[in-house]
N, C-alpha and C positions, 0 to 999 in steps of 0.2 A: 681623502685617503693623500697624508703628507711623508716621502720619502725620509727616510733615516737613515746614515750612514756608517750609526759608531758601530766600532768593533770589522769594519771594514776600510783599505788601505784606495785609497782615491789620490786621481794626479789634477791637482785645479791648474783646468788653463786660467789664463786671463783673458784670455782670447772669447765675445761673448760668444756663444752659443758652436762655438769651433776651437778642434782640439787639438787643430795646427801649428805648425812653431809660430809665435809668434812676430818670431822675424823674415815671416813671408812678408811680402811687400803688397802683392794685391791675389786674390783672384777673382779671374777672367780683366772685366769690366772696373771690376771695384775693390777700389785700395780701402787698406787696413782704415785711415785714418779715418772713413767716410765709412766704413762698414761701424766704426767702435761709434761712433758720432748718433747712429739712427739708433742701434739699441742703445736700452737703458743700460747703465754699469752694474756690475753682480753685487754689488751691496744696496740697491734701489731698487731690482729686480727680490734683492734677501729682506729689507721693507717691505713692498710690497703684498710677494707668500704671505710675510709673517701675520700681515694687519689680514686681508684676504681667509687664513687659515686659522686664525686668532682660537673661537671654541673648540676643532678637535687639536691645534697643539697645548693647548690651557689642557685637557682629559688626561693625555698622558705626562707630563712637564711643569702641573701646577707648582706653586718654590723654588722653581731652578731656573738657571740662566740659559739659556739654550746659542749655542752656536751653528749660522744660519751662512753657506754659500749658497747665493740663489735660489736654487728651488730645493733643497736640499739638508738636515737637522745634521749638521756632521758629529755632534757633542754634544751633553748636557752635566751642568755640577751645579748643589747649590749655592757654590766658591766661584766668584768672577778672576777671582785671580785664577787661582788650576785651572779652571777649565782656558783663560784667555796663555796660562804655561803649556800647555799640553794641545790643544789647536795650533798654536805659533809653532811648537817643534816637531808638528807631525805635514803640518801642507805649509807653513814662510808663514810668510808678514804678510798677508793680505787687507783685502777691508773685510773683513767678517765680523754680518750682522753677530752681536748678540746680547739682548733683550734681556729685561725680566719679566719670565711668566708668574702672572698674576695680581694679587696687589702685595705690596709694601706696607706692613702694618706705620702707622706713622705717630709720632709724639707731639700732642701738639702743644706750647709751651706760650702762656701770654707774655709778655713783656713788657718789661718793666714800666709805669705810669709815675711820671714826674706832677706834684705836685706843684700847682703855680702858684704861687703864695702871697697873698695881697698884703700892702703897704696901707697901711692907716693916712688918707691925706690930709692934713690940715684945713 
């Protein structure tokens, strides 16, 4: 089961697992920098989430780009630019993972070959 937040309004915190004010310098004996160093970044969490849940995500979003924040799919679109514009407008310029789901078709073109000219050497 994957979390999907499309259509809902979320406030995304830059603090890992913490909705507190990012300016707060400590929680008891644990400082902000120490806390951040122990936990993966939101982007790393999103990449990991995508890899672990790829099969489920492909069922619902094949052929689209998805915007993932930590363990939540925020939005999707077939056009990357439209998706990025909407997501950054709604959530701000955060490091949001936006992979393409499925396989892109690729055209394979062979490179031209240069024939080596042989000169008759007397």
